[in-house]
Residue frames as qw, qx, qy, qz and C-alpha x, y, z in Angstrom:
[[0.000, 0.891, 0.454, 0.000, 0.00, 0.00, 0.00],
 [0.430, 0.299, -0.016, 0.852, 1.40, 3.39, -0.96],
 [0.277, -0.889, -0.358, -0.066, 0.90, 6.56, 1.00],
 [0.092, 0.829, -0.287, 0.471, 2.59, 9.36, 2.78],
 [0.842, -0.347, -0.304, 0.280, 5.15, 8.09, 5.23],
 [0.556, -0.131, -0.178, 0.801, 7.12, 10.28, 7.56],
 [0.074, -0.753, -0.315, 0.574, 6.80, 13.92, 8.48],
 [0.096, -0.345, 0.393, 0.847, 8.28, 15.46, 5.30],
 [0.045, -0.269, -0.812, -0.516, 5.60, 13.86, 3.13],
 [0.156, -0.695, -0.676, 0.190, 2.87, 14.89, 5.59],
 [0.153, -0.610, -0.055, 0.775, 4.17, 18.47, 5.64],
 [0.050, -0.095, 0.596, 0.796, 4.07, 18.56, 1.85],
 [0.109, -0.480, -0.822, -0.284, 0.46, 17.32, 1.73],
 [0.197, -0.738, -0.503, 0.404, -0.71, 19.75, 4.42],
 [0.159, -0.450, 0.172, 0.862, 1.05, 22.65, 2.68],
 [0.026, -0.142, -0.707, -0.693, -0.70, 21.87, -0.60],
 [0.188, -0.631, -0.751, -0.038, -4.05, 21.66, 1.18],
 [0.237, -0.676, -0.286, 0.636, -3.42, 24.96, 2.97],
 [0.124, -0.248, 0.381, 0.882, -2.41, 26.75, -0.22],
 [0.139, -0.312, -0.735, -0.586, -5.66, 25.69, -1.87],
 [0.274, -0.632, -0.706, 0.164, -7.86, 26.29, 1.18],
 [0.215, -0.460, -0.183, 0.842, -6.82, 29.90, 1.86],
 [0.107, 0.038, -0.407, -0.906, -8.08, 31.29, -1.49],
 [0.289, -0.431, -0.817, -0.253, -11.28, 29.31, -0.98],
 [0.281, -0.606, -0.561, 0.489, -11.98, 31.14, 2.29],
 [0.094, -0.349, 0.078, 0.929, -11.16, 34.54, 0.81],
 [0.166, -0.125, -0.651, -0.730, -13.46, 33.88, -2.14],
 [0.291, -0.521, -0.802, -0.020, -16.36, 32.59, -0.01],
 [0.238, -0.645, -0.427, 0.588, -16.32, 35.56, 2.34],
 [0.067, -0.239, 0.276, 0.928, -15.74, 38.05, -0.48],
 [0.211, -0.280, -0.727, -0.590, -18.80, 36.75, -2.35],
 [0.313, -0.587, -0.716, 0.213, -20.79, 36.72, 0.85],
 [0.187, -0.473, -0.182, 0.841, -19.93, 40.37, 1.48],
 [0.094, 0.071, -0.454, -0.883, -21.20, 41.31, -1.98],
 [0.324, -0.313, -0.790, -0.416, -24.44, 39.32, -1.66],
 [0.404, -0.585, -0.659, 0.246, -25.56, 40.38, 1.83],
 [0.089, -0.898, -0.122, -0.414, -26.76, 43.71, 3.16],
 [0.291, 0.472, -0.538, 0.635, -24.24, 45.36, 5.51],
 [0.521, -0.436, 0.311, -0.664, -26.72, 45.23, 8.39],
 [0.959, -0.111, 0.093, -0.245, -26.85, 41.42, 8.12],
 [0.559, 0.615, -0.548, 0.099, -23.18, 40.79, 7.32],
 [0.173, -0.479, 0.765, -0.393, -22.07, 39.64, 10.79],
 [0.773, 0.010, 0.481, -0.414, -24.90, 37.13, 11.02],
 [0.844, 0.493, -0.130, -0.168, -24.23, 35.86, 7.50],
 [0.340, 0.632, -0.668, 0.196, -20.49, 35.47, 8.16],
 [0.414, -0.337, 0.731, -0.426, -21.20, 33.57, 11.38],
 [0.863, 0.204, 0.304, -0.347, -23.64, 31.26, 9.62],
 [0.723, 0.601, -0.337, -0.047, -21.23, 30.67, 6.74],
 [0.068, 0.588, -0.755, 0.282, -18.36, 29.92, 9.12],
 [0.622, -0.150, 0.648, -0.413, -20.52, 27.45, 11.05],
 [0.878, 0.390, 0.082, -0.266, -21.60, 25.79, 7.79],
 [0.513, 0.657, -0.549, 0.064, -18.00, 25.47, 6.62],
 [0.158, -0.452, 0.803, -0.356, -16.85, 23.93, 9.90],
 [0.742, 0.045, 0.515, -0.427, -19.87, 21.62, 10.07],
 [0.817, 0.516, -0.136, -0.217, -19.40, 20.56, 6.45],
 [0.316, 0.617, -0.705, 0.147, -15.75, 19.79, 7.05],
 [0.399, -0.290, 0.770, -0.406, -16.55, 17.70, 10.12],
 [0.832, 0.245, 0.323, -0.379, -19.24, 15.77, 8.27],
 [0.711, 0.605, -0.338, -0.118, -17.02, 15.17, 5.24],
 [0.066, 0.552, -0.801, 0.223, -14.16, 13.88, 7.39],
 [0.589, -0.102, 0.690, -0.408, -16.51, 11.44, 9.14],
 [0.841, 0.408, 0.169, -0.312, -18.09, 10.18, 5.91],
 [0.616, 0.655, -0.438, -0.016, -14.92, 9.92, 3.83],
 [0.166, -0.529, 0.789, -0.264, -13.05, 8.32, 6.73],
 [0.731, 0.033, 0.604, -0.317, -15.60, 5.52, 6.90],
 [0.794, 0.577, -0.038, -0.188, -15.52, 5.16, 3.12],
 [0.306, 0.708, -0.632, 0.080, -11.72, 4.95, 3.15],
 [0.389, -0.348, 0.802, -0.290, -11.78, 2.32, 5.90],
 [0.757, 0.208, 0.540, -0.303, -14.45, 0.23, 4.19],
 [0.777, 0.576, 0.252, 0.015, -13.71, 0.66, 0.48],
 [0.706, 0.025, 0.166, 0.688, -10.25, 2.23, 0.25],
 [0.182, -0.498, -0.016, 0.848, -8.94, 5.70, -0.46],
 [0.045, 0.129, 0.623, 0.770, -10.32, 5.77, -4.01],
 [0.192, -0.644, -0.724, -0.156, -13.89, 5.65, -2.68],
 [0.295, -0.709, -0.306, 0.563, -13.20, 8.51, -0.27],
 [0.188, -0.294, 0.326, 0.879, -11.64, 10.57, -3.05],
 [0.031, -0.345, -0.743, -0.573, -14.59, 9.82, -5.36],
 [0.221, -0.739, -0.622, 0.134, -17.06, 10.95, -2.69],
 [0.263, -0.628, -0.061, 0.730, -15.15, 14.21, -2.18],
 [0.125, -0.083, 0.545, 0.825, -14.95, 14.80, -5.93],
 [0.091, -0.535, -0.770, -0.336, -18.69, 14.13, -6.34],
 [0.240, -0.770, -0.447, 0.388, -19.48, 16.60, -3.54],
 [0.223, -0.461, 0.195, 0.836, -17.27, 19.23, -5.18],
 [0.045, 0.166, 0.697, 0.696, -18.96, 18.69, -8.55],
 [0.164, -0.680, -0.712, -0.053, -22.39, 18.99, -6.92],
 [0.255, -0.715, -0.220, 0.612, -21.38, 22.23, -5.16],
 [0.187, -0.227, 0.434, 0.851, -20.05, 23.61, -8.45],
 [0.041, -0.398, -0.758, -0.515, -23.27, 22.78, -10.31],
 [0.233, -0.749, -0.583, 0.209, -25.34, 24.29, -7.50],
 [0.263, -0.575, -0.002, 0.775, -23.25, 27.47, -7.56],
 [0.106, -0.022, 0.568, 0.816, -23.72, 27.86, -11.31],
 [0.151, -0.490, -0.756, -0.408, -27.48, 27.41, -11.18],
 [0.349, -0.798, -0.481, 0.098, -28.30, 29.53, -8.12],
 [0.435, 0.157, -0.078, 0.883, -26.23, 32.67, -8.70],
 [0.141, -0.791, -0.506, 0.314, -27.70, 35.32, -6.39],
 [0.252, 0.831, 0.082, 0.488, -27.79, 38.99, -7.22],
 [0.478, 0.054, -0.426, 0.766, -25.41, 41.13, -5.24],
 [0.191, -0.691, -0.499, 0.487, -26.45, 43.54, -2.54],
 [0.112, -0.356, 0.204, 0.905, -25.22, 46.39, -4.75],
 [0.094, -0.252, -0.736, -0.621, -27.78, 45.35, -7.37],
 [0.248, -0.663, -0.699, 0.097, -30.49, 45.60, -4.72],
 [0.224, -0.576, -0.165, 0.768, -29.23, 49.07, -3.75],
 [0.031, -0.089, 0.478, 0.873, -29.42, 50.20, -7.39],
 [0.187, -0.472, -0.786, -0.352, -33.00, 48.90, -7.62],
 [0.278, -0.696, -0.526, 0.402, -33.91, 50.79, -4.43],
 [0.177, -0.403, 0.106, 0.891, -32.31, 53.97, -5.80],
 [0.069, -0.160, -0.653, -0.737, -34.33, 53.63, -9.00],
 [0.256, -0.612, -0.747, -0.042, -37.51, 53.12, -6.94],
 [0.261, -0.639, -0.302, 0.657, -36.75, 56.25, -4.92],
 [0.096, -0.190, 0.362, 0.908, -36.08, 58.25, -8.09],
 [0.158, -0.377, -0.751, -0.518, -39.41, 57.11, -9.52],
 [0.293, -0.679, -0.625, 0.252, -41.18, 58.08, -6.28],
 [0.216, -0.502, -0.047, 0.836, -39.59, 61.55, -6.38],
 [0.011, -0.034, -0.565, -0.824, -40.63, 62.01, -10.01],
 [0.230, -0.542, -0.778, -0.217, -44.17, 60.96, -9.12],
 [0.285, -0.670, -0.435, 0.529, -44.24, 63.45, -6.25],
 [0.142, -0.301, 0.216, 0.918, -43.03, 66.24, -8.57],
 [0.102, -0.264, -0.710, -0.645, -45.79, 65.43, -11.01],
 [0.266, -0.653, -0.703, 0.092, -48.38, 65.71, -8.25],
 [0.104, 0.675, 0.043, 0.729, -47.13, 69.23, -7.57],
 [0.151, -0.476, 0.397, -0.770, -48.16, 71.06, -4.41],
 [0.826, -0.325, -0.161, -0.431, -50.29, 68.20, -3.13],
 [0.670, 0.203, -0.636, 0.325, -47.19, 66.64, -1.64],
 [0.687, -0.694, -0.214, -0.003, -47.12, 65.95, 2.08],
 [0.024, 0.844, -0.468, 0.259, -44.33, 67.63, 4.08],
 [0.607, 0.193, -0.727, 0.256, -41.65, 65.39, 5.50],
 [0.669, -0.626, -0.399, 0.046, -42.20, 64.29, 9.10],
 [0.595, -0.506, -0.145, 0.607, -40.74, 66.81, 11.52],
 [0.323, 0.229, 0.250, 0.884, -40.52, 69.57, 8.89],
 [0.010, 0.694, 0.458, -0.555, -42.03, 72.92, 9.86],
 [0.387, 0.650, 0.421, 0.501, -43.44, 75.14, 7.16],
 [0.066, 0.848, 0.036, 0.525, -42.29, 78.76, 7.13],
 [0.731, -0.612, -0.144, 0.264, -40.10, 78.17, 10.19],
 [0.069, 0.945, -0.309, 0.083, -37.41, 80.69, 11.02],
 [0.718, 0.320, -0.541, 0.298, -33.84, 79.36, 11.09],
 [0.738, -0.566, -0.280, 0.237, -32.48, 78.41, 14.49],
 [0.053, -0.969, 0.228, -0.082, -30.35, 81.13, 16.12],
 [0.761, 0.319, -0.402, 0.396, -26.58, 80.60, 16.06],
 [0.633, -0.727, -0.151, 0.219, -25.03, 80.71, 19.56],
 [0.058, 0.936, -0.342, 0.056, -22.19, 83.10, 20.28],
 [0.828, 0.277, -0.421, 0.247, -18.77, 81.54, 19.95],
 [0.285, 0.335, -0.552, 0.708, -17.24, 83.33, 22.94],
 [0.427, -0.562, -0.683, 0.189, -18.57, 82.85, 26.47],
 [0.069, -0.773, -0.053, -0.628, -19.77, 86.00, 28.29]]
């Protein structure tokens, strides 16, 4: 049976895994930041981190049993199938970004302003606005 024997081989394998895993994390959280509103970003990042950790734990348990029962090829095939499924899912469920939602909201606000202009003077004043109010006095800069 072939495999990694000794620490140098193990270091090489772990280094390769680390080099591929770091860009994965950066990409996941970068895409998440673009797809989620800033007010929900902390919650979304926490949920994504929990999902990543839970998915890793589950995959280690499943592929470990597969490797013990059917050999390393079965474990590798299961991991490859999961990656292919995730890839297909990502291609078919591409969400719009939060910036796209902001642009839609800006367009809606512009349309509402145009509608209000067309109505003319029948527009309601903004809450808290006083009509014909005098400006607030400016306090003296030097104490007396």
